[in-house]
PAKOLNU-347463 format. One record per residue (C-alpha): residue in one letter; x, y, z. Coordinates in nm, 3 decimals, decimal comma, padded with zeros to 5 digits. Example, Ala and Ser with C-alpha at 12.3 -4.5 7.8 and 13.67 -1.06 7.14 Angstrom:
2
  r        x        y        z
  A   01,230  -00,450   00,780
  S   01,367  -00,106   00,714
// end
This chain:
311
  r        x        y        z
  X   01,099   03,196   03,395
  X   01,174   03,569   03,328
  X   01,325   03,706   03,017
  X   01,556   03,986   03,081
  X   01,714   04,302   02,915
  X   01,978   04,493   03,015
  X   02,020   04,868   02,900
  X   02,240   05,187   02,905
  X   02,175   05,524   02,930
  X   02,312   05,773   02,690
  X   02,415   06,134   02,759
  X   02,216   06,344   02,971
  X   02,251   06,129   03,257
  X   02,495   06,219   03,440
  X   02,487   06,386   03,777
  X   02,790   06,541   03,996
  X   02,880   06,268   04,223
  X   02,784   05,977   04,020
  X   03,013   05,648   04,052
  X   03,183   05,776   04,360
  X   03,079   05,523   04,577
  X   03,151   05,242   04,298
  X   03,481   05,406   04,251
  X   03,618   05,371   04,658
  X   03,510   05,005   04,638
  X   03,665   04,854   04,390
  X   04,031   04,829   04,219
  X   03,893   04,732   03,936
  X   03,694   05,010   03,871
  X   03,973   05,299   03,959
  X   04,143   05,115   03,707
  X   03,885   05,206   03,465
  X   03,873   05,554   03,533
  X   04,273   05,587   03,558
  X   04,280   05,444   03,198
  X   03,993   05,718   03,079
  X   04,185   05,978   03,253
  X   04,492   05,917   03,077
  X   04,325   05,883   02,741
  X   04,116   06,252   02,778
  X   04,451   06,463   02,980
  X   04,214   06,533   03,245
  X   04,100   06,349   03,627
  X   03,736   06,226   03,510
  X   03,691   06,059   03,869
  X   03,758   06,415   04,001
  X   03,495   06,572   03,761
  X   03,250   06,321   03,796
  X   03,262   06,322   04,193
  X   03,306   06,716   04,237
  X   03,153   06,882   03,936
  X   03,122   07,167   03,822
  X   02,810   07,060   03,630
  X   02,855   07,231   03,369
  X   03,215   07,113   03,290
  X   03,052   06,787   03,335
  X   02,782   06,856   03,054
  X   03,054   06,903   02,796
  X   03,065   06,610   02,562
  X   03,396   06,510   02,604
  X   03,344   06,500   02,953
  X   03,012   06,366   02,973
  X   02,990   06,045   02,751
  X   03,308   05,861   02,918
  X   03,163   05,937   03,266
  X   02,866   05,775   03,198
  X   02,972   05,462   03,061
  X   03,268   05,435   03,276
  X   02,970   05,465   03,567
  X   02,791   05,156   03,411
  X   03,130   04,970   03,370
  X   03,206   05,060   03,700
  X   02,838   04,879   03,781
  X   02,909   04,574   03,576
  X   03,238   04,501   03,734
  X   03,145   04,540   04,152
  X   02,850   04,317   04,033
  X   03,130   04,063   03,850
  X   02,958   03,710   03,819
  X   02,611   03,880   03,968
  X   02,519   04,065   03,646
  X   02,207   03,844   03,581
  X   02,232   03,632   03,242
  X   02,026   03,832   02,946
  X   01,867   03,777   02,676
  X   01,868   04,059   02,471
  X   02,094   04,437   02,576
  X   02,094   04,767   02,409
  X   02,221   05,157   02,513
  X   02,084   05,461   02,422
  X   02,339   05,655   02,166
  X   02,662   05,602   02,361
  X   02,495   05,376   02,587
  X   02,549   05,103   02,295
  X   02,942   05,084   02,393
  X   02,756   04,958   02,705
  X   02,585   04,690   02,557
  X   02,889   04,560   02,362
  X   03,102   04,535   02,665
  X   02,880   04,307   02,851
  X   02,804   04,089   02,512
  X   03,185   04,057   02,518
  X   03,245   04,221   02,191
  X   03,442   04,499   02,339
  X   03,692   04,489   02,593
  X   03,547   04,757   02,889
  X   03,926   04,916   02,828
  X   03,845   04,887   02,433
  X   03,510   05,021   02,502
  X   03,651   05,321   02,726
  X   03,902   05,475   02,479
  X   03,687   05,446   02,181
  X   03,403   05,627   02,386
  X   03,692   05,903   02,457
  X   03,761   05,931   02,134
  X   03,398   05,947   01,963
  X   03,357   06,250   02,251
  X   03,607   06,430   02,128
  X   03,532   06,362   01,808
  X   03,162   06,465   01,810
  X   03,261   06,800   02,019
  X   03,476   06,887   01,778
  X   03,197   06,848   01,547
  X   03,007   07,057   01,693
  X   03,236   07,385   01,682
  X   03,287   07,280   01,339
  X   02,884   07,260   01,249
  X   02,684   07,407   01,512
  X   02,347   07,282   01,575
  X   02,059   07,226   01,871
  X   01,785   06,989   01,923
  X   01,452   06,969   02,042
  X   01,215   06,762   02,211
  X   00,862   06,764   02,011
  X   00,563   06,594   02,262
  X   00,239   06,415   02,129
  X   00,304   06,397   01,755
  X   00,316   06,136   01,501
  X   00,674   06,003   01,370
  X   00,539   06,076   00,995
  X   00,444   06,438   01,085
  X   00,728   06,521   01,270
  X   00,939   06,402   00,984
  X   00,727   06,584   00,760
  X   00,768   06,933   00,964
  X   01,185   06,858   00,925
  X   01,163   06,805   00,567
  X   00,973   07,114   00,486
  X   01,186   07,302   00,736
  X   01,509   07,213   00,627
  X   01,478   07,457   00,350
  X   01,593   07,726   00,676
  X   01,894   07,479   00,735
  X   01,911   07,069   00,824
  X   01,716   06,942   01,087
  X   01,597   06,534   01,109
  X   01,452   06,367   01,347
  X   01,748   06,260   01,553
  X   01,571   06,035   01,901
  X   01,258   05,825   01,844
  X   01,232   05,791   02,232
  X   00,864   05,697   02,293
  X   00,523   05,686   02,078
  X   00,502   06,058   02,190
  X   00,821   06,192   02,260
  X   01,046   06,255   01,938
  X   01,392   06,476   01,925
  X   01,492   06,636   01,662
  X   01,851   06,773   01,562
  X   02,007   07,029   01,302
  X   02,094   07,355   01,238
  X   01,976   07,638   01,478
  X   01,749   07,815   01,229
  X   01,596   07,449   01,097
  X   01,523   07,322   01,449
  X   01,333   07,653   01,525
  X   01,110   07,631   01,218
  X   01,035   07,239   01,277
  X   00,911   07,313   01,603
  X   00,687   07,590   01,491
  X   00,536   07,372   01,195
  X   00,508   07,063   01,479
  X   00,295   07,328   01,680
  X   00,063   07,441   01,398
  X   00,023   07,040   01,324
  X  -00,116   07,026   01,713
  X   00,192   06,885   01,876
  X   00,149   06,926   02,255
  X   00,492   07,054   02,329
  X   00,826   07,179   02,128
  X   01,086   07,230   02,322
  X   01,450   07,364   02,281
  X   01,728   07,128   02,455
  X   02,016   07,276   02,616
  X   02,282   07,090   02,419
  X   02,614   07,126   02,274
  X   02,533   07,024   01,913
  X   02,312   06,900   01,659
  X   02,369   06,498   01,770
  X   02,262   06,225   01,509
  X   02,242   06,451   01,254
  X   02,434   06,523   00,924
  X   02,608   06,782   01,110
  X   02,797   06,484   01,300
  X   02,945   06,391   00,980
  X   03,301   06,490   01,055
  X   03,294   06,275   01,359
  X   03,122   05,968   01,235
  X   03,460   05,955   00,955
  X   03,677   05,984   01,229
  X   03,488   05,686   01,425
  X   03,520   05,461   01,086
  X   03,913   05,472   01,094
  X   03,918   05,465   01,462
  X   03,728   05,167   01,478
  X   03,888   04,975   01,162
  X   04,157   04,928   01,369
  X   03,957   04,687   01,677
  X   03,893   04,349   01,669
  X   03,446   04,328   01,736
  X   03,456   04,019   01,893
  X   03,148   03,765   01,809
  X   02,873   03,873   02,123
  X   02,797   03,675   02,394
  X   02,402   03,783   02,361
  X   02,191   03,953   02,113
  X   02,221   04,334   02,117
  X   02,012   04,562   01,940
  X   02,212   04,832   01,761
  X   02,004   05,192   01,742
  X   02,002   05,212   01,401
  X   01,740   04,945   01,344
  X   01,590   04,875   01,592
  X   01,573   04,485   01,575
  X   01,838   04,195   01,778
  X   02,179   04,144   01,582
  X   02,502   03,954   01,672
  X   02,705   03,987   01,312
  X   03,013   04,166   01,462
  X   03,110   04,320   01,157
  X   02,721   04,453   01,142
  X   02,778   04,592   01,505
  X   03,081   04,777   01,409
  X   02,928   04,934   01,126
  X   02,583   04,977   01,286
  X   02,810   05,223   01,530
  X   02,936   05,400   01,266
  X   02,629   05,480   01,141
  X   02,497   05,603   01,438
  X   02,681   05,906   01,461
  X   02,446   06,046   01,193
  X   02,164   05,817   01,198
  X   01,846   05,840   01,486
  X   01,840   05,670   01,796
  X   01,541   05,430   01,740
  X   01,442   05,361   02,110
  X   01,096   05,312   02,085
  X   01,149   05,068   01,801
  X   01,422   04,882   02,037
  X   01,136   04,888   02,331
  X   00,870   04,736   02,096
  X   01,132   04,481   01,964
  X   01,160   04,396   02,327
  X   00,823   04,356   02,376
  X   00,742   04,149   02,137
  X   01,025   03,866   02,154
  X   00,816   03,866   02,534
  X   01,096   04,068   02,771
  X   00,942   04,107   03,145
  X   01,242   04,220   03,310
  X   01,469   04,513   03,221
  X   01,768   04,643   03,388
  X   01,933   04,997   03,326
  X   02,292   04,984   03,458
  X   02,451   05,330   03,513
  X   02,388   05,672   03,625
  X   02,017   05,833   03,629
  X   01,689   05,639   03,569
  X   01,600   05,825   03,184
  X   01,531   05,446   03,028
  X   01,335   05,322   03,305
  X   01,088   05,606   03,337
  X   01,062   05,535   02,883
  X   01,054   05,166   02,960
  X   00,741   05,222   03,213
  X   00,547   05,337   02,912
  X   00,667   05,102   02,673
  X   00,703   04,727   02,906
  X   00,412   04,795   03,110
  X   00,381   04,427   03,228
  X   00,779   04,445   03,246
  X   00,970   04,476   03,583
  X   01,210   04,751   03,557
  X   01,474   04,788   03,772
  X   01,782   05,053   03,767
  X   02,110   04,986   03,911
  X   02,322   05,334   03,996
  X   02,496   05,305   04,340
  X   02,630   05,041   04,557
  X   02,299   05,027   04,758
  X   02,130   04,953   04,484
  X   02,355   04,677   04,367
  X   02,314   04,539   04,729
  X   01,957   04,550   04,676
  X   01,909   04,389   04,404
  X   02,159   04,097   04,504
  X   01,880   04,077   04,760
  X   01,634   04,080   04,574
  X   01,752   03,915   04,236
  X   01,538   03,903   03,902
  X   01,195   03,726   04,035
// end
């Protein structure tokens, strides 16, 4: 019997045209987009479907657009969503996991991510920074390089995506210096990323404070399945701890590699990525080599998946 994990992608998975077929097929999906558009003050459906791509890349639009796409898949599938043993989401994707598990209603998750994205974009303007991907160097060495480079400006590991890919984040000078040091230590590549700010670093502290205030007003219900928070990399089912970890996540690293290892150690042999793109599916193919990996992005994907199911 399969042990199933459902995961939700984060920022950088967006593309122009995402979710259009799902939107056209279901009135409940259209309602979610209306809720988001009202909260943002802009037509997020039109932006998701028609672009322009540069505007869709802006944090305040990207995050809600990606979550809406993921929730649209769940909404269209309804009771045909496979029963899962574990769920998780990469950064903003954690809100999709909370919705799947019943901790938040989909509408609550959408409004929370609209707030999150606005706060994070504001923090980016207040504390300018950047990120870089380091390939082919171990976690301890990268962490030490960041510590030394912080003399030039704050820089920390931000995304532990896999054993061979770690993203660092912080002030521009600090990130550049850390890249230089990592190359000296033998990194295969150190690539500056085109991002709007220093996500998952101390420079996001204003956004964390804002989310703490916002989430304090929301009731987190008991989850229907275990969730793996980004900041720990292991399963949790206590609503208050899930809320606390969601706040910490703003400035703490995404421990996705540890999340994949947890799944491997707990016998997960089928993983379903729900939402735009295949970023998490690609990472999973390296980490969960024996598992069946599915990606559900479009209406056609849903139809194919429902025809075959989790074998």
